[in-house]
MDAnalysis code that builds the backbone (N, CA, C; Angstrom):
import MDAnalysis as mda
import numpy as np

u = mda.Universe.empty(279, n_residues=93, atom_resindex=np.repeat(np.arange(93), 3), trajectory=True)
u.add_TopologyAttr("name", ["N", "CA", "C"] * 93)
u.add_TopologyAttr("resid", np.arange(1, 94))
u.add_TopologyAttr("resname", ["MET", "GLU", "PHE", "ASN", "PHE", "GLU", "GLN", "VAL", "HIS", "ASN", "TYR", "TYR", "GLU", "ARG", "LEU", "VAL", "PHE", "GLU", "GLU", "VAL", "ALA", "ARG", "ARG", "SER", "HIS", "SER", "TYR", "PRO", "GLU", "PHE", "THR", "SER", "ASP", "MET", "LEU", "ALA", "ASP", "VAL", "ALA", "CYS", "VAL", "ALA", "LEU", "ASN", "ARG", "LEU", "PRO", "ALA", "ARG", "TYR", "VAL", "ARG", "HIS", "ASP", "VAL", "ASP", "MET", "MET", "PHE", "TYR", "LEU", "THR", "GLU", "GLN", "GLU", "ARG", "HIS", "ALA", "ILE", "GLU", "LEU", "SER", "LEU", "GLU", "GLU", "GLY", "LEU", "GLN", "PHE", "ALA", "PHE", "ARG", "PHE", "VAL", "ARG", "ASP", "ARG", "ALA", "THR", "LYS", "SER", "ARG", "ILE"])
u.atoms.positions = np.array([
    [87.620, 89.153, 79.753],
    [87.583, 90.430, 80.444],
    [87.229, 90.179, 81.915],
    [87.915, 90.853, 82.787],
    [87.661, 90.731, 84.222],
    [86.878, 91.952, 84.711],
    [85.910, 91.714, 85.585],
    [85.088, 92.794, 86.126],
    [85.415, 92.995, 87.592],
    [85.444, 94.241, 88.018],
    [85.716, 94.550, 89.420],
    [84.676, 95.555, 89.902],
    [83.696, 95.047, 90.640],
    [82.634, 95.907, 91.166],
    [82.770, 96.134, 92.664],
    [83.875, 95.702, 93.254],
    [84.049, 95.791, 94.701],
    [84.076, 97.223, 95.216],
    [84.466, 98.169, 94.385],
    [84.524, 99.557, 94.816],
    [83.160, 100.248, 94.763],
    [82.218, 99.670, 94.049],
    [80.904, 100.290, 93.874],
    [80.112, 100.153, 95.170],
    [79.578, 101.265, 95.647],
    [78.785, 101.248, 96.876],
    [77.820, 102.434, 96.888],
    [76.837, 102.348, 97.746],
    [75.881, 103.434, 97.936],
    [76.574, 104.508, 98.773],
    [76.653, 105.699, 98.244],
    [77.333, 106.813, 98.901],
    [76.826, 107.021, 100.325],
    [75.539, 106.824, 100.560],
    [74.944, 107.103, 101.863],
    [75.274, 106.053, 102.927],
    [75.674, 104.848, 102.524],
    [75.899, 103.786, 103.510],
    [76.897, 104.193, 104.590],
    [78.065, 104.608, 104.204],
    [79.091, 104.966, 105.183],
    [78.621, 106.122, 106.059],
    [77.992, 107.130, 105.443],
    [77.500, 108.274, 106.211],
    [76.483, 107.838, 107.262],
    [75.538, 107.000, 106.854],
    [74.494, 106.531, 107.773],
    [75.098, 105.662, 108.864],
    [75.950, 104.710, 108.504],
    [76.545, 103.819, 109.502],
    [77.334, 104.613, 110.542],
    [78.130, 105.558, 110.076],
    [78.936, 106.361, 111.007],
    [78.050, 107.204, 111.916],
    [77.009, 107.771, 111.358],
    [76.135, 108.641, 112.151],
    [75.302, 107.838, 113.140],
    [74.824, 106.663, 112.759],
    [74.090, 105.808, 113.694],
    [75.015, 105.419, 114.849],
    [76.242, 105.049, 114.538],
    [77.199, 104.690, 115.590],
    [77.470, 105.885, 116.501],
    [77.627, 107.071, 115.917],
    [77.895, 108.267, 116.716],
    [76.725, 108.608, 117.633],
    [75.508, 108.458, 117.124],
    [74.320, 108.807, 117.906],
    [73.877, 107.700, 118.862],
    [74.424, 106.523, 118.734],
    [73.985, 105.387, 119.543],
    [74.128, 105.660, 121.042],
    [75.062, 106.504, 121.432],
    [75.253, 106.833, 122.848],
    [74.047, 107.579, 123.422],
    [73.292, 108.234, 122.560],
    [72.084, 108.936, 122.994],
    [70.885, 108.007, 123.102],
    [71.061, 106.763, 122.692],
    [69.982, 105.768, 122.712],
    [70.486, 104.501, 123.402],
    [70.797, 104.577, 124.691],
    [71.372, 103.405, 125.376],
    [70.429, 102.208, 125.434],
    [69.134, 102.450, 125.263],
    [68.166, 101.349, 125.291],
    [68.131, 100.565, 123.978],
    [68.773, 101.073, 122.939],
    [68.771, 100.402, 121.645],
    [69.798, 99.277, 121.642],
    [69.365, 98.117, 121.187],
    [70.282, 96.989, 121.017],
    [71.036, 97.165, 119.691],
    [72.021, 96.330, 119.467],
    [72.747, 96.408, 118.195],
    [71.816, 96.063, 117.026],
    [70.850, 95.158, 117.244],
    [69.874, 94.856, 116.198],
    [68.998, 96.065, 115.890],
    [68.607, 96.789, 116.919],
    [67.786, 97.986, 116.716],
    [68.574, 99.050, 115.952],
    [69.850, 99.186, 116.246],
    [70.677, 100.170, 115.533],
    [70.846, 99.773, 114.070],
    [70.960, 98.483, 113.810],
    [71.010, 98.017, 112.416],
    [69.687, 98.338, 111.717],
    [68.566, 98.170, 112.429],
    [67.265, 98.530, 111.866],
    [67.191, 100.023, 111.569],
    [67.731, 100.841, 112.462],
    [67.764, 102.293, 112.238],
    [68.515, 102.587, 110.941],
    [69.654, 101.958, 110.756],
    [70.437, 102.187, 109.538],
    [69.637, 101.786, 108.297],
    [68.952, 100.650, 108.363],
    [68.150, 100.195, 107.223],
    [67.011, 101.161, 106.917],
    [66.298, 101.583, 107.953],
    [65.171, 102.504, 107.748],
    [65.677, 103.823, 107.157],
    [66.758, 104.350, 107.699],
    [67.315, 105.612, 107.195],
    [67.751, 105.460, 105.743],
    [68.458, 104.389, 105.420],
    [68.918, 104.187, 104.041],
    [67.756, 104.036, 103.074],
    [66.674, 103.404, 103.515],
    [65.517, 103.245, 102.643],
    [64.785, 104.558, 102.395],
    [65.021, 105.555, 103.220],
    [64.399, 106.865, 103.026],
    [65.261, 107.790, 102.178],
    [66.473, 107.371, 101.900],
    [67.401, 108.187, 101.113],
    [67.493, 107.633, 99.693],
    [67.803, 108.507, 98.730],
    [67.949, 108.001, 97.362],
    [69.220, 107.154, 97.254],
    [69.207, 106.210, 96.353],
    [70.419, 105.423, 96.096],
    [71.363, 106.279, 95.252],
    [72.585, 106.438, 95.723],
    [73.604, 107.210, 94.995],
    [74.850, 106.336, 94.934],
    [74.955, 105.556, 93.889],
    [76.072, 104.624, 93.784],
    [77.283, 105.302, 93.162],
    [78.424, 105.078, 93.786],
    [79.692, 105.665, 93.357],
    [80.797, 104.635, 93.510],
    [81.918, 104.923, 92.911],
    [83.115, 104.113, 93.154],
    [83.962, 104.764, 94.227],
    [84.020, 106.085, 94.202],
    [84.833, 106.829, 95.170],
    [84.008, 107.994, 95.697],
    [83.880, 108.093, 97.012],
    [83.097, 109.176, 97.612],
    [83.613, 110.548, 97.191],
    [84.904, 110.672, 97.076],
    [85.518, 111.962, 96.712],
    [85.017, 112.425, 95.353],
    [84.843, 111.496, 94.426],
    [84.364, 111.866, 93.090],
    [83.002, 112.534, 93.153],
    [82.116, 111.997, 93.959],
    [80.784, 112.573, 94.056],
    [80.839, 113.956, 94.691],
    [81.555, 114.078, 95.777],
    [81.618, 115.365, 96.477],
    [82.248, 116.449, 95.605],
    [83.175, 116.078, 94.760],
    [83.857, 117.043, 93.896],
    [82.885, 117.701, 92.921],
    [81.911, 116.946, 92.458],
    [81.003, 117.454, 91.433],
    [79.726, 118.085, 91.982],
    [79.537, 118.063, 93.291],
    [78.339, 118.650, 93.881],
    [78.504, 120.141, 94.130],
    [77.402, 120.864, 93.966],
    [77.412, 122.275, 94.346],
    [77.212, 122.367, 95.853],
    [77.448, 123.519, 96.399],
    [77.235, 123.727, 97.834],
    [75.770, 123.482, 98.197],
    [74.871, 123.891, 97.332],
    [73.436, 123.682, 97.556],
    [73.100, 122.184, 97.579],
    [73.699, 121.417, 96.677],
    [73.458, 119.967, 96.658],
    [74.035, 119.301, 97.911],
    [75.187, 119.740, 98.361],
    [75.774, 119.196, 99.597],
    [74.858, 119.469, 100.788],
    [74.330, 120.676, 100.840],
    [73.422, 121.040, 101.921],
    [72.151, 120.181, 101.874],
    [71.631, 119.957, 100.682],
    [70.432, 119.118, 100.523],
    [70.708, 117.696, 101.001],
    [71.903, 117.175, 100.734],
    [72.278, 115.836, 101.191],
    [72.316, 115.807, 102.712],
    [72.917, 116.817, 103.319],
    [72.987, 116.887, 104.785],
    [71.592, 116.916, 105.398],
    [70.691, 117.712, 104.824],
    [69.315, 117.783, 105.333],
    [68.595, 116.451, 105.170],
    [68.739, 115.828, 104.018],
    [68.100, 114.527, 103.782],
    [68.613, 113.484, 104.758],
    [69.914, 113.502, 104.987],
    [70.516, 112.560, 105.924],
    [69.966, 112.772, 107.326],
    [69.903, 114.016, 107.764],
    [69.392, 114.333, 109.104],
    [67.931, 113.923, 109.248],
    [67.114, 114.253, 108.261],
    [65.699, 113.887, 108.314],
    [65.517, 112.377, 108.323],
    [66.278, 111.676, 107.495],
    [66.185, 110.226, 107.442],
    [66.576, 109.573, 108.755],
    [67.637, 110.075, 109.376],
    [68.090, 109.520, 110.654],
    [67.105, 109.811, 111.776],
    [66.595, 111.022, 111.845],
    [65.616, 111.351, 112.879],
    [64.385, 110.466, 112.749],
    [63.897, 110.314, 111.516],
    [62.739, 109.461, 111.289],
    [63.045, 108.035, 111.724],
    [64.198, 107.515, 111.328],
    [64.551, 106.116, 111.591],
    [64.651, 105.832, 113.086],
    [65.293, 106.712, 113.851],
    [65.391, 106.497, 115.295],
    [64.005, 106.510, 115.942],
    [63.144, 107.443, 115.528],
    [61.770, 107.485, 116.068],
    [60.992, 106.233, 115.678],
    [61.104, 105.851, 114.421],
    [60.368, 104.698, 113.906],
    [60.736, 103.430, 114.668],
    [62.020, 103.181, 114.834],
    [62.468, 101.972, 115.528],
    [62.070, 102.027, 117.002],
    [62.199, 103.183, 117.626],
    [61.796, 103.318, 119.037],
    [60.298, 103.057, 119.189],
    [59.494, 103.638, 118.306],
    [58.036, 103.450, 118.379],
    [57.662, 101.984, 118.188],
    [58.290, 101.312, 117.244],
    [57.995, 99.900, 117.000],
    [58.403, 99.037, 118.185],
    [59.525, 99.341, 118.796],
    [59.984, 98.573, 119.957],
    [59.047, 98.784, 121.127],
    [58.570, 100.001, 121.305],
    [57.649, 100.309, 122.393],
    [56.322, 99.576, 122.199],
    [55.818, 99.588, 120.961],
    [54.537, 98.912, 120.679],
    [54.642, 97.413, 120.841],
    [55.795, 96.828, 120.545],
    [55.928, 95.373, 120.666],
    [55.999, 94.928, 122.125],
    [56.327, 95.852, 123.033],
    [56.380, 95.512, 124.454],
    [55.018, 95.601, 125.130],
    [54.068, 96.264, 124.470],
    [52.734, 96.459, 125.062],
    [51.886, 95.234, 124.885],
])
C-alpha cells in the first residue's frame, strides 16, 4: 500500500504566511527572519487544523465559525507582530 500525505497541511499556515507577507510593508524595520518569527508565533497561538483541501474545511463551517477563525487569526497576528518587535527592541538595549 502506498501512502500520500503531501496534501495534508495546517489550514492556518497559508493564511498566516499570506497575511504576514501582506502586512510586512507596514513593518519595514522587520527582517525576513523577523517575519518568519512572526509567522511562527502567530501559528503557535492558533489551533492546529489539519486538512487535505482548504475548500473542504470552509464548506463545512458555519458563518459564526468562519468569523471566529478570522478573529483568532487577527488576534494571533497582532500579538505576533508586537511580540517580535518587543523582543527585537529589548535585544538592542
